[in-house]
PyMOL Python script that loads the backbone (N, CA, C, O; Angstrom):
from pymol import cmd

cmd.read_pdbstr("""\
ATOM      1  N   MET A   1       0.498   3.468   6.653  1.00  0.00           N
ATOM      2  CA  MET A   1       0.184   3.107   5.285  1.00  0.00           C
ATOM      3  C   MET A   1       0.218   1.587   5.158  1.00  0.00           C
ATOM      4  O   MET A   1       1.136   0.926   5.642  1.00  0.00           O
ATOM      5  N   THR A   2      -0.787   1.061   4.508  1.00  0.00           N
ATOM      6  CA  THR A   2      -0.899  -0.378   4.289  1.00  0.00           C
ATOM      7  C   THR A   2      -0.384  -0.723   2.903  1.00  0.00           C
ATOM      8  O   THR A   2      -0.531   0.049   1.955  1.00  0.00           O
ATOM      9  N   HIS A   3       0.218  -1.889   2.807  1.00  0.00           N
ATOM     10  CA  HIS A   3       0.633  -2.417   1.506  1.00  0.00           C
ATOM     11  C   HIS A   3      -0.105  -3.730   1.311  1.00  0.00           C
ATOM     12  O   HIS A   3       0.044  -4.656   2.109  1.00  0.00           O
ATOM     13  N   MET A   4      -0.893  -3.812   0.264  1.00  0.00           N
ATOM     14  CA  MET A   4      -1.740  -4.974   0.018  1.00  0.00           C
ATOM     15  C   MET A   4      -1.230  -5.757  -1.196  1.00  0.00           C
ATOM     16  O   MET A   4      -0.747  -5.178  -2.169  1.00  0.00           O
ATOM     17  N   LEU A   5      -1.347  -7.058  -1.115  1.00  0.00           N
ATOM     18  CA  LEU A   5      -1.040  -7.933  -2.249  1.00  0.00           C
ATOM     19  C   LEU A   5      -2.348  -8.551  -2.712  1.00  0.00           C
ATOM     20  O   LEU A   5      -2.953  -9.343  -1.989  1.00  0.00           O
ATOM     21  N   GLN A   6      -2.784  -8.195  -3.907  1.00  0.00           N
ATOM     22  CA  GLN A   6      -4.015  -8.736  -4.488  1.00  0.00           C
ATOM     23  C   GLN A   6      -3.652  -9.957  -5.322  1.00  0.00           C
ATOM     24  O   GLN A   6      -2.878  -9.862  -6.274  1.00  0.00           O
ATOM     25  N   LEU A   7      -4.217 -11.104  -4.956  1.00  0.00           N
ATOM     26  CA  LEU A   7      -3.968 -12.353  -5.674  1.00  0.00           C
ATOM     27  C   LEU A   7      -5.229 -12.794  -6.392  1.00  0.00           C
ATOM     28  O   LEU A   7      -6.285 -12.922  -5.771  1.00  0.00           O
ATOM     29  N   ASP A   8      -5.132 -13.024  -7.677  1.00  0.00           N
ATOM     30  CA  ASP A   8      -6.200 -13.655  -8.447  1.00  0.00           C
ATOM     31  C   ASP A   8      -5.650 -14.966  -8.983  1.00  0.00           C
ATOM     32  O   ASP A   8      -4.489 -15.047  -9.383  1.00  0.00           O
ATOM     33  N   ALA A   9      -6.500 -16.001  -8.987  1.00  0.00           N
ATOM     34  CA  ALA A   9      -6.015 -17.314  -9.402  1.00  0.00           C
ATOM     35  C   ALA A   9      -6.904 -17.976 -10.447  1.00  0.00           C
ATOM     36  O   ALA A   9      -6.765 -19.172 -10.706  1.00  0.00           O
ATOM     37  N   SER A  10      -7.800 -17.231 -11.040  1.00  0.00           N
ATOM     38  CA  SER A  10      -8.706 -17.806 -12.033  1.00  0.00           C
ATOM     39  C   SER A  10      -8.109 -17.705 -13.428  1.00  0.00           C
ATOM     40  O   SER A  10      -7.506 -16.696 -13.794  1.00  0.00           O
ATOM     41  N   LEU A  11      -8.288 -18.763 -14.192  1.00  0.00           N
ATOM     42  CA  LEU A  11      -7.877 -18.736 -15.604  1.00  0.00           C
ATOM     43  C   LEU A  11      -8.892 -17.995 -16.470  1.00  0.00           C
ATOM     44  O   LEU A  11      -8.633 -17.735 -17.645  1.00  0.00           O
ATOM     45  N   ARG A  12     -10.039 -17.656 -15.897  1.00  0.00           N
ATOM     46  CA  ARG A  12     -11.110 -16.997 -16.648  1.00  0.00           C
ATOM     47  C   ARG A  12     -10.896 -15.497 -16.779  1.00  0.00           C
ATOM     48  O   ARG A  12     -11.621 -14.845 -17.530  1.00  0.00           O
ATOM     49  N   GLY A  13      -9.932 -14.932 -16.078  1.00  0.00           N
ATOM     50  CA  GLY A  13      -9.622 -13.508 -16.202  1.00  0.00           C
ATOM     51  C   GLY A  13     -10.815 -12.626 -15.882  1.00  0.00           C
ATOM     52  O   GLY A  13     -11.447 -12.780 -14.837  1.00  0.00           O
ATOM     53  N   GLU A  14     -11.121 -11.708 -16.774  1.00  0.00           N
ATOM     54  CA  GLU A  14     -12.215 -10.754 -16.561  1.00  0.00           C
ATOM     55  C   GLU A  14     -13.585 -11.426 -16.480  1.00  0.00           C
ATOM     56  O   GLU A  14     -14.527 -10.829 -15.959  1.00  0.00           O
ATOM     57  N   ARG A  15     -13.713 -12.636 -16.975  1.00  0.00           N
ATOM     58  CA  ARG A  15     -14.993 -13.359 -16.887  1.00  0.00           C
ATOM     59  C   ARG A  15     -15.188 -13.999 -15.518  1.00  0.00           C
ATOM     60  O   ARG A  15     -16.266 -14.518 -15.229  1.00  0.00           O
ATOM     61  N   SER A  16     -14.175 -13.970 -14.685  1.00  0.00           N
ATOM     62  CA  SER A  16     -14.220 -14.589 -13.369  1.00  0.00           C
ATOM     63  C   SER A  16     -14.937 -13.681 -12.369  1.00  0.00           C
ATOM     64  O   SER A  16     -14.594 -12.506 -12.231  1.00  0.00           O
ATOM     65  N   ILE A  17     -15.925 -14.228 -11.680  1.00  0.00           N
ATOM     66  CA  ILE A  17     -16.642 -13.464 -10.664  1.00  0.00           C
ATOM     67  C   ILE A  17     -15.690 -13.089  -9.523  1.00  0.00           C
ATOM     68  O   ILE A  17     -15.724 -11.957  -9.040  1.00  0.00           O
ATOM     69  N   SER A  18     -14.841 -14.033  -9.087  1.00  0.00           N
ATOM     70  CA  SER A  18     -13.929 -13.722  -7.981  1.00  0.00           C
ATOM     71  C   SER A  18     -12.937 -12.622  -8.375  1.00  0.00           C
ATOM     72  O   SER A  18     -12.600 -11.778  -7.545  1.00  0.00           O
ATOM     73  N   CYS A  19     -12.469 -12.620  -9.619  1.00  0.00           N
ATOM     74  CA  CYS A  19     -11.560 -11.563 -10.072  1.00  0.00           C
ATOM     75  C   CYS A  19     -12.286 -10.219 -10.132  1.00  0.00           C
ATOM     76  O   CYS A  19     -11.715  -9.186  -9.781  1.00  0.00           O
ATOM     77  N   GLN A  20     -13.537 -10.235 -10.574  1.00  0.00           N
ATOM     78  CA  GLN A  20     -14.329  -9.004 -10.595  1.00  0.00           C
ATOM     79  C   GLN A  20     -14.529  -8.464  -9.187  1.00  0.00           C
ATOM     80  O   GLN A  20     -14.432  -7.259  -8.955  1.00  0.00           O
ATOM     81  N   LEU A  21     -14.811  -9.369  -8.241  1.00  0.00           N
ATOM     82  CA  LEU A  21     -15.013  -8.950  -6.858  1.00  0.00           C
ATOM     83  C   LEU A  21     -13.734  -8.390  -6.244  1.00  0.00           C
ATOM     84  O   LEU A  21     -13.772  -7.362  -5.569  1.00  0.00           O
ATOM     85  N   SER A  22     -12.600  -9.059  -6.472  1.00  0.00           N
ATOM     86  CA  SER A  22     -11.354  -8.554  -5.897  1.00  0.00           C
ATOM     87  C   SER A  22     -10.975  -7.212  -6.517  1.00  0.00           C
ATOM     88  O   SER A  22     -10.454  -6.334  -5.828  1.00  0.00           O
ATOM     89  N   LYS A  23     -11.235  -7.049  -7.812  1.00  0.00           N
ATOM     90  CA  LYS A  23     -10.958  -5.781  -8.485  1.00  0.00           C
ATOM     91  C   LYS A  23     -11.824  -4.661  -7.898  1.00  0.00           C
ATOM     92  O   LYS A  23     -11.336  -3.557  -7.657  1.00  0.00           O
ATOM     93  N   ALA A  24     -13.102  -4.949  -7.671  1.00  0.00           N
ATOM     94  CA  ALA A  24     -14.007  -3.956  -7.086  1.00  0.00           C
ATOM     95  C   ALA A  24     -13.589  -3.621  -5.654  1.00  0.00           C
ATOM     96  O   ALA A  24     -13.613  -2.459  -5.250  1.00  0.00           O
ATOM     97  N   PHE A  25     -13.207  -4.642  -4.893  1.00  0.00           N
ATOM     98  CA  PHE A  25     -12.761  -4.412  -3.515  1.00  0.00           C
ATOM     99  C   PHE A  25     -11.556  -3.488  -3.491  1.00  0.00           C
ATOM    100  O   PHE A  25     -11.528  -2.520  -2.732  1.00  0.00           O
ATOM    101  N   VAL A  26     -10.559  -3.781  -4.321  1.00  0.00           N
ATOM    102  CA  VAL A  26      -9.340  -2.979  -4.339  1.00  0.00           C
ATOM    103  C   VAL A  26      -9.640  -1.555  -4.811  1.00  0.00           C
ATOM    104  O   VAL A  26      -9.074  -0.600  -4.279  1.00  0.00           O
ATOM    105  N   ALA A  27     -10.510  -1.401  -5.790  1.00  0.00           N
ATOM    106  CA  ALA A  27     -10.877  -0.058  -6.263  1.00  0.00           C
ATOM    107  C   ALA A  27     -11.514   0.744  -5.134  1.00  0.00           C
ATOM    108  O   ALA A  27     -11.174   1.911  -4.938  1.00  0.00           O
ATOM    109  N   ASN A  28     -12.422   0.140  -4.401  1.00  0.00           N
ATOM    110  CA  ASN A  28     -13.061   0.818  -3.267  1.00  0.00           C
ATOM    111  C   ASN A  28     -12.061   1.098  -2.155  1.00  0.00           C
ATOM    112  O   ASN A  28     -12.112   2.150  -1.519  1.00  0.00           O
ATOM    113  N   TRP A  29     -11.153   0.158  -1.921  1.00  0.00           N
ATOM    114  CA  TRP A  29     -10.131   0.337  -0.891  1.00  0.00           C
ATOM    115  C   TRP A  29      -9.261   1.553  -1.220  1.00  0.00           C
ATOM    116  O   TRP A  29      -8.962   2.371  -0.350  1.00  0.00           O
ATOM    117  N   LYS A  30      -8.865   1.656  -2.482  1.00  0.00           N
ATOM    118  CA  LYS A  30      -8.000   2.766  -2.893  1.00  0.00           C
ATOM    119  C   LYS A  30      -8.687   4.113  -2.702  1.00  0.00           C
ATOM    120  O   LYS A  30      -8.035   5.098  -2.356  1.00  0.00           O
ATOM    121  N   VAL A  31      -9.991   4.162  -2.924  1.00  0.00           N
ATOM    122  CA  VAL A  31     -10.732   5.407  -2.709  1.00  0.00           C
ATOM    123  C   VAL A  31     -10.713   5.765  -1.223  1.00  0.00           C
ATOM    124  O   VAL A  31     -10.501   6.922  -0.860  1.00  0.00           O
ATOM    125  N   ALA A  32     -10.933   4.776  -0.377  1.00  0.00           N
ATOM    126  CA  ALA A  32     -10.977   5.009   1.071  1.00  0.00           C
ATOM    127  C   ALA A  32      -9.586   5.192   1.687  1.00  0.00           C
ATOM    128  O   ALA A  32      -9.444   5.834   2.728  1.00  0.00           O
ATOM    129  N   HIS A  33      -8.570   4.630   1.043  1.00  0.00           N
ATOM    130  CA  HIS A  33      -7.196   4.665   1.578  1.00  0.00           C
ATOM    131  C   HIS A  33      -6.229   5.058   0.453  1.00  0.00           C
ATOM    132  O   HIS A  33      -5.457   4.222  -0.016  1.00  0.00           O
ATOM    133  N   PRO A  34      -6.266   6.303   0.026  1.00  0.00           N
ATOM    134  CA  PRO A  34      -5.487   6.702  -1.160  1.00  0.00           C
ATOM    135  C   PRO A  34      -3.973   6.605  -1.010  1.00  0.00           C
ATOM    136  O   PRO A  34      -3.258   6.589  -2.011  1.00  0.00           O
ATOM    137  N   HIS A  35      -3.477   6.541   0.209  1.00  0.00           N
ATOM    138  CA  HIS A  35      -2.018   6.472   0.399  1.00  0.00           C
ATOM    139  C   HIS A  35      -1.500   5.036   0.478  1.00  0.00           C
ATOM    140  O   HIS A  35      -0.290   4.814   0.510  1.00  0.00           O
ATOM    141  N   ASP A  36      -2.401   4.074   0.510  1.00  0.00           N
ATOM    142  CA  ASP A  36      -1.992   2.672   0.548  1.00  0.00           C
ATOM    143  C   ASP A  36      -1.538   2.227  -0.835  1.00  0.00           C
ATOM    144  O   ASP A  36      -1.921   2.816  -1.846  1.00  0.00           O
ATOM    145  N   THR A  37      -0.726   1.190  -0.869  1.00  0.00           N
ATOM    146  CA  THR A  37      -0.263   0.646  -2.146  1.00  0.00           C
ATOM    147  C   THR A  37      -0.789  -0.783  -2.323  1.00  0.00           C
ATOM    148  O   THR A  37      -1.037  -1.502  -1.355  1.00  0.00           O
ATOM    149  N   VAL A  38      -0.947  -1.162  -3.579  1.00  0.00           N
ATOM    150  CA  VAL A  38      -1.451  -2.487  -3.906  1.00  0.00           C
ATOM    151  C   VAL A  38      -0.573  -3.081  -4.998  1.00  0.00           C
ATOM    152  O   VAL A  38      -0.358  -2.451  -6.034  1.00  0.00           O
ATOM    153  N   ASN A  39      -0.072  -4.275  -4.777  1.00  0.00           N
ATOM    154  CA  ASN A  39       0.609  -5.045  -5.816  1.00  0.00           C
ATOM    155  C   ASN A  39      -0.358  -6.133  -6.273  1.00  0.00           C
ATOM    156  O   ASN A  39      -1.112  -6.686  -5.472  1.00  0.00           O
ATOM    157  N   TYR A  40      -0.328  -6.428  -7.555  1.00  0.00           N
ATOM    158  CA  TYR A  40      -1.251  -7.399  -8.131  1.00  0.00           C
ATOM    159  C   TYR A  40      -0.473  -8.599  -8.662  1.00  0.00           C
ATOM    160  O   TYR A  40       0.567  -8.447  -9.303  1.00  0.00           O
ATOM    161  N   CYS A  41      -0.989  -9.786  -8.387  1.00  0.00           N
ATOM    162  CA  CYS A  41      -0.369 -11.013  -8.868  1.00  0.00           C
ATOM    163  C   CYS A  41      -1.462 -11.918  -9.433  1.00  0.00           C
ATOM    164  O   CYS A  41      -2.408 -12.271  -8.729  1.00  0.00           O
ATOM    165  N   ASP A  42      -1.331 -12.288 -10.692  1.00  0.00           N
ATOM    166  CA  ASP A  42      -2.305 -13.146 -11.374  1.00  0.00           C
ATOM    167  C   ASP A  42      -1.750 -14.573 -11.413  1.00  0.00           C
ATOM    168  O   ASP A  42      -1.010 -14.939 -12.326  1.00  0.00           O
ATOM    169  N   LEU A  43      -2.119 -15.371 -10.406  1.00  0.00           N
ATOM    170  CA  LEU A  43      -1.614 -16.741 -10.322  1.00  0.00           C
ATOM    171  C   LEU A  43      -2.251 -17.667 -11.344  1.00  0.00           C
ATOM    172  O   LEU A  43      -1.698 -18.722 -11.655  1.00  0.00           O
ATOM    173  N   GLY A  44      -3.399 -17.287 -11.866  1.00  0.00           N
ATOM    174  CA  GLY A  44      -4.044 -18.102 -12.894  1.00  0.00           C
ATOM    175  C   GLY A  44      -3.249 -18.114 -14.184  1.00  0.00           C
ATOM    176  O   GLY A  44      -3.142 -19.145 -14.849  1.00  0.00           O
ATOM    177  N   HIS A  45      -2.691 -16.968 -14.534  1.00  0.00           N
ATOM    178  CA  HIS A  45      -1.924 -16.860 -15.775  1.00  0.00           C
ATOM    179  C   HIS A  45      -0.413 -16.892 -15.567  1.00  0.00           C
ATOM    180  O   HIS A  45       0.350 -17.102 -16.510  1.00  0.00           O
ATOM    181  N   HIS A  46       0.006 -16.684 -14.324  1.00  0.00           N
ATOM    182  CA  HIS A  46       1.433 -16.719 -13.981  1.00  0.00           C
ATOM    183  C   HIS A  46       1.583 -17.514 -12.686  1.00  0.00           C
ATOM    184  O   HIS A  46       1.803 -16.931 -11.624  1.00  0.00           O
ATOM    185  N   PRO A  47       1.467 -18.843 -12.766  1.00  0.00           N
ATOM    186  CA  PRO A  47       1.463 -19.663 -11.547  1.00  0.00           C
ATOM    187  C   PRO A  47       2.807 -19.670 -10.818  1.00  0.00           C
ATOM    188  O   PRO A  47       3.863 -19.408 -11.393  1.00  0.00           O
ATOM    189  N   VAL A  48       2.715 -19.978  -9.540  1.00  0.00           N
ATOM    190  CA  VAL A  48       3.906 -20.112  -8.714  1.00  0.00           C
ATOM    191  C   VAL A  48       4.691 -21.336  -9.195  1.00  0.00           C
ATOM    192  O   VAL A  48       4.106 -22.392  -9.435  1.00  0.00           O
ATOM    193  N   PRO A  49       6.007 -21.200  -9.334  1.00  0.00           N
ATOM    194  CA  PRO A  49       6.796 -22.364  -9.751  1.00  0.00           C
ATOM    195  C   PRO A  49       6.675 -23.503  -8.739  1.00  0.00           C
ATOM    196  O   PRO A  49       6.567 -23.273  -7.534  1.00  0.00           O
ATOM    197  N   LEU A  50       6.694 -24.709  -9.239  1.00  0.00           N
ATOM    198  CA  LEU A  50       6.598 -25.875  -8.370  1.00  0.00           C
ATOM    199  C   LEU A  50       7.906 -26.116  -7.620  1.00  0.00           C
ATOM    200  O   LEU A  50       8.997 -25.857  -8.128  1.00  0.00           O
ATOM    201  N   VAL A  51       7.761 -26.616  -6.408  1.00  0.00           N
ATOM    202  CA  VAL A  51       8.934 -27.098  -5.679  1.00  0.00           C
ATOM    203  C   VAL A  51       9.100 -28.545  -6.117  1.00  0.00           C
ATOM    204  O   VAL A  51       8.384 -29.436  -5.660  1.00  0.00           O
ATOM    205  N   ASP A  52      10.056 -28.761  -7.007  1.00  0.00           N
ATOM    206  CA  ASP A  52      10.283 -30.088  -7.566  1.00  0.00           C
ATOM    207  C   ASP A  52      11.746 -30.485  -7.360  1.00  0.00           C
ATOM    208  O   ASP A  52      12.496 -29.780  -6.686  1.00  0.00           O
ATOM    209  N   GLU A  53      12.135 -31.589  -7.928  1.00  0.00           N
ATOM    210  CA  GLU A  53      13.502 -32.081  -7.726  1.00  0.00           C
ATOM    211  C   GLU A  53      14.557 -31.096  -8.215  1.00  0.00           C
ATOM    212  O   GLU A  53      15.545 -30.893  -7.510  1.00  0.00           O
ATOM    213  N   PRO A  54      14.401 -30.467  -9.395  1.00  0.00           N
ATOM    214  CA  PRO A  54      15.411 -29.482  -9.794  1.00  0.00           C
ATOM    215  C   PRO A  54      15.508 -28.298  -8.826  1.00  0.00           C
ATOM    216  O   PRO A  54      16.601 -27.789  -8.576  1.00  0.00           O
ATOM    217  N   TRP A  55      14.362 -27.859  -8.280  1.00  0.00           N
ATOM    218  CA  TRP A  55      14.393 -26.766  -7.311  1.00  0.00           C
ATOM    219  C   TRP A  55      15.130 -27.204  -6.045  1.00  0.00           C
ATOM    220  O   TRP A  55      15.966 -26.468  -5.521  1.00  0.00           O
ATOM    221  N   ILE A  56      14.816 -28.407  -5.556  1.00  0.00           N
ATOM    222  CA  ILE A  56      15.465 -28.919  -4.350  1.00  0.00           C
ATOM    223  C   ILE A  56      16.976 -29.034  -4.560  1.00  0.00           C
ATOM    224  O   ILE A  56      17.759 -28.665  -3.685  1.00  0.00           O
ATOM    225  N   ALA A  57      17.376 -29.543  -5.718  1.00  0.00           N
ATOM    226  CA  ALA A  57      18.807 -29.670  -6.015  1.00  0.00           C
ATOM    227  C   ALA A  57      19.479 -28.300  -6.004  1.00  0.00           C
ATOM    228  O   ALA A  57      20.599 -28.161  -5.512  1.00  0.00           O
ATOM    229  N   ALA A  58      18.799 -27.289  -6.544  1.00  0.00           N
ATOM    230  CA  ALA A  58      19.367 -25.937  -6.570  1.00  0.00           C
ATOM    231  C   ALA A  58      19.371 -25.314  -5.180  1.00  0.00           C
ATOM    232  O   ALA A  58      20.337 -24.656  -4.794  1.00  0.00           O
ATOM    233  N   ALA A  59      18.292 -25.520  -4.429  1.00  0.00           N
ATOM    234  CA  ALA A  59      18.167 -24.899  -3.102  1.00  0.00           C
ATOM    235  C   ALA A  59      19.183 -25.454  -2.118  1.00  0.00           C
ATOM    236  O   ALA A  59      19.606 -24.753  -1.198  1.00  0.00           O
ATOM    237  N   TYR A  60      19.571 -26.695  -2.302  1.00  0.00           N
ATOM    238  CA  TYR A  60      20.493 -27.334  -1.361  1.00  0.00           C
ATOM    239  C   TYR A  60      21.904 -27.470  -1.918  1.00  0.00           C
ATOM    240  O   TYR A  60      22.653 -28.371  -1.542  1.00  0.00           O
ATOM    241  N   SER A  61      22.241 -26.575  -2.805  1.00  0.00           N
ATOM    242  CA  SER A  61      23.620 -26.534  -3.296  1.00  0.00           C
ATOM    243  C   SER A  61      24.099 -25.084  -3.254  1.00  0.00           C
ATOM    244  O   SER A  61      23.295 -24.152  -3.230  1.00  0.00           O
ATOM    245  N   ALA A  62      25.385 -24.915  -3.245  1.00  0.00           N
ATOM    246  CA  ALA A  62      25.967 -23.576  -3.170  1.00  0.00           C
ATOM    247  C   ALA A  62      25.663 -22.805  -4.457  1.00  0.00           C
ATOM    248  O   ALA A  62      25.818 -23.346  -5.552  1.00  0.00           O
ATOM    249  N   PRO A  63      25.234 -21.553  -4.332  1.00  0.00           N
ATOM    250  CA  PRO A  63      24.896 -20.768  -5.526  1.00  0.00           C
ATOM    251  C   PRO A  63      26.028 -20.687  -6.548  1.00  0.00           C
ATOM    252  O   PRO A  63      25.766 -20.643  -7.750  1.00  0.00           O
ATOM    253  N   ASP A  64      27.264 -20.668  -6.097  1.00  0.00           N
ATOM    254  CA  ASP A  64      28.378 -20.590  -7.044  1.00  0.00           C
ATOM    255  C   ASP A  64      28.593 -21.891  -7.813  1.00  0.00           C
ATOM    256  O   ASP A  64      29.389 -21.934  -8.752  1.00  0.00           O
ATOM    257  N   ARG A  65      27.886 -22.949  -7.419  1.00  0.00           N
ATOM    258  CA  ARG A  65      27.996 -24.238  -8.119  1.00  0.00           C
ATOM    259  C   ARG A  65      26.758 -24.531  -8.961  1.00  0.00           C
ATOM    260  O   ARG A  65      26.663 -25.603  -9.558  1.00  0.00           O
ATOM    261  N   HIS A  66      25.806 -23.595  -9.020  1.00  0.00           N
ATOM    262  CA  HIS A  66      24.585 -23.814  -9.796  1.00  0.00           C
ATOM    263  C   HIS A  66      24.867 -23.873 -11.293  1.00  0.00           C
ATOM    264  O   HIS A  66      25.653 -23.100 -11.841  1.00  0.00           O
ATOM    265  N   LYS A  67      24.196 -24.817 -11.923  1.00  0.00           N
ATOM    266  CA  LYS A  67      24.159 -24.833 -13.378  1.00  0.00           C
ATOM    267  C   LYS A  67      23.205 -23.720 -13.806  1.00  0.00           C
ATOM    268  O   LYS A  67      22.389 -23.281 -12.995  1.00  0.00           O
ATOM    269  N   PRO A  68      23.279 -23.251 -15.048  1.00  0.00           N
ATOM    270  CA  PRO A  68      22.404 -22.151 -15.484  1.00  0.00           C
ATOM    271  C   PRO A  68      20.909 -22.416 -15.235  1.00  0.00           C
ATOM    272  O   PRO A  68      20.180 -21.511 -14.831  1.00  0.00           O
ATOM    273  N   GLU A  69      20.456 -23.645 -15.474  1.00  0.00           N
ATOM    274  CA  GLU A  69      19.037 -23.943 -15.267  1.00  0.00           C
ATOM    275  C   GLU A  69      18.664 -23.920 -13.781  1.00  0.00           C
ATOM    276  O   GLU A  69      17.539 -23.568 -13.425  1.00  0.00           O
ATOM    277  N   GLN A  70      19.610 -24.295 -12.918  1.00  0.00           N
ATOM    278  CA  GLN A  70      19.350 -24.223 -11.476  1.00  0.00           C
ATOM    279  C   GLN A  70      19.251 -22.764 -11.017  1.00  0.00           C
ATOM    280  O   GLN A  70      18.381 -22.417 -10.218  1.00  0.00           O
ATOM    281  N   ALA A  71      20.128 -21.933 -11.518  1.00  0.00           N
ATOM    282  CA  ALA A  71      20.090 -20.510 -11.166  1.00  0.00           C
ATOM    283  C   ALA A  71      18.776 -19.886 -11.628  1.00  0.00           C
ATOM    284  O   ALA A  71      18.194 -19.072 -10.911  1.00  0.00           O
ATOM    285  N   ALA A  72      18.304 -20.256 -12.814  1.00  0.00           N
ATOM    286  CA  ALA A  72      17.035 -19.724 -13.329  1.00  0.00           C
ATOM    287  C   ALA A  72      15.867 -20.196 -12.473  1.00  0.00           C
ATOM    288  O   ALA A  72      14.943 -19.426 -12.210  1.00  0.00           O
ATOM    289  N   THR A  73      15.899 -21.452 -12.037  1.00  0.00           N
ATOM    290  CA  THR A  73      14.842 -21.997 -11.183  1.00  0.00           C
ATOM    291  C   THR A  73      14.766 -21.227  -9.875  1.00  0.00           C
ATOM    292  O   THR A  73      13.680 -20.832  -9.453  1.00  0.00           O
ATOM    293  N   ILE A  74      15.892 -21.010  -9.237  1.00  0.00           N
ATOM    294  CA  ILE A  74      15.935 -20.290  -7.961  1.00  0.00           C
ATOM    295  C   ILE A  74      15.500 -18.839  -8.159  1.00  0.00           C
ATOM    296  O   ILE A  74      14.758 -18.303  -7.336  1.00  0.00           O
ATOM    297  N   ARG A  75      15.949 -18.200  -9.234  1.00  0.00           N
ATOM    298  CA  ARG A  75      15.564 -16.807  -9.505  1.00  0.00           C
ATOM    299  C   ARG A  75      14.058 -16.655  -9.633  1.00  0.00           C
ATOM    300  O   ARG A  75      13.472 -15.748  -9.042  1.00  0.00           O
ATOM    301  N   SER A  76      13.419 -17.548 -10.409  1.00  0.00           N
ATOM    302  CA  SER A  76      11.972 -17.423 -10.615  1.00  0.00           C
ATOM    303  C   SER A  76      11.209 -17.676  -9.325  1.00  0.00           C
ATOM    304  O   SER A  76      10.213 -17.004  -9.057  1.00  0.00           O
ATOM    305  N   PHE A  77      11.653 -18.619  -8.535  1.00  0.00           N
ATOM    306  CA  PHE A  77      10.998 -18.905  -7.263  1.00  0.00           C
ATOM    307  C   PHE A  77      11.194 -17.739  -6.293  1.00  0.00           C
ATOM    308  O   PHE A  77      10.250 -17.323  -5.621  1.00  0.00           O
ATOM    309  N   ASN A  78      12.409 -17.216  -6.219  1.00  0.00           N
ATOM    310  CA  ASN A  78      12.694 -16.103  -5.322  1.00  0.00           C
ATOM    311  C   ASN A  78      11.893 -14.847  -5.700  1.00  0.00           C
ATOM    312  O   ASN A  78      11.508 -14.074  -4.822  1.00  0.00           O
ATOM    313  N   ALA A  79      11.647 -14.645  -6.977  1.00  0.00           N
ATOM    314  CA  ALA A  79      10.853 -13.490  -7.406  1.00  0.00           C
ATOM    315  C   ALA A  79       9.440 -13.566  -6.830  1.00  0.00           C
ATOM    316  O   ALA A  79       8.889 -12.557  -6.391  1.00  0.00           O
ATOM    317  N   VAL A  80       8.856 -14.768  -6.832  1.00  0.00           N
ATOM    318  CA  VAL A  80       7.517 -14.951  -6.276  1.00  0.00           C
ATOM    319  C   VAL A  80       7.537 -14.734  -4.762  1.00  0.00           C
ATOM    320  O   VAL A  80       6.658 -14.061  -4.224  1.00  0.00           O
ATOM    321  N   VAL A  81       8.517 -15.291  -4.082  1.00  0.00           N
ATOM    322  CA  VAL A  81       8.625 -15.119  -2.631  1.00  0.00           C
ATOM    323  C   VAL A  81       8.822 -13.654  -2.277  1.00  0.00           C
ATOM    324  O   VAL A  81       8.200 -13.157  -1.339  1.00  0.00           O
ATOM    325  N   ASP A  82       9.677 -12.957  -3.013  1.00  0.00           N
ATOM    326  CA  ASP A  82       9.904 -11.531  -2.752  1.00  0.00           C
ATOM    327  C   ASP A  82       8.621 -10.721  -2.941  1.00  0.00           C
ATOM    328  O   ASP A  82       8.340  -9.813  -2.159  1.00  0.00           O
ATOM    329  N   GLU A  83       7.857 -11.040  -3.957  1.00  0.00           N
ATOM    330  CA  GLU A  83       6.582 -10.347  -4.197  1.00  0.00           C
ATOM    331  C   GLU A  83       5.634 -10.575  -3.033  1.00  0.00           C
ATOM    332  O   GLU A  83       4.975  -9.643  -2.573  1.00  0.00           O
ATOM    333  N   PHE A  84       5.564 -11.795  -2.561  1.00  0.00           N
ATOM    334  CA  PHE A  84       4.693 -12.118  -1.423  1.00  0.00           C
ATOM    335  C   PHE A  84       5.141 -11.349  -0.174  1.00  0.00           C
ATOM    336  O   PHE A  84       4.310 -10.782   0.535  1.00  0.00           O
ATOM    337  N   LEU A  85       6.418 -11.329   0.088  1.00  0.00           N
ATOM    338  CA  LEU A  85       6.920 -10.650   1.279  1.00  0.00           C
ATOM    339  C   LEU A  85       6.699  -9.140   1.216  1.00  0.00           C
ATOM    340  O   LEU A  85       6.499  -8.500   2.249  1.00  0.00           O
ATOM    341  N   ARG A  86       6.733  -8.570   0.016  1.00  0.00           N
ATOM    342  CA  ARG A  86       6.447  -7.127  -0.128  1.00  0.00           C
ATOM    343  C   ARG A  86       4.987  -6.831   0.161  1.00  0.00           C
ATOM    344  O   ARG A  86       4.654  -5.769   0.686  1.00  0.00           O
ATOM    345  N   GLY A  87       4.096  -7.793  -0.191  1.00  0.00           N
ATOM    346  CA  GLY A  87       2.653  -7.582  -0.039  1.00  0.00           C
ATOM    347  C   GLY A  87       2.233  -7.753   1.360  1.00  0.00           C
ATOM    348  O   GLY A  87       1.050  -7.612   1.671  1.00  0.00           O
TER     349      GLY A  87
END
""", "prot")
cmd.dss("prot")
cmd.show_as("cartoon", "prot")
cmd.util.cbc("prot")
cmd.orient("prot")
């Protein structure tokens, strides 16, 4: 069984040709491979968090010493990484 991660990155949503094509591809794939799973990630509307100075400060400090905003930064970044690794 295959597990696929479908990524769309257009801000145009349904008006985007690339989003329409990826949607059609996945629909056809599911028909041909009904036991496979697909996770969907819309990077156009839910972008990957930036690796910036607050992220670096949080990543290179002990989790038990994180300020609330550092913990939130790491959580949001880890959620994206976990989604990618599942796909």
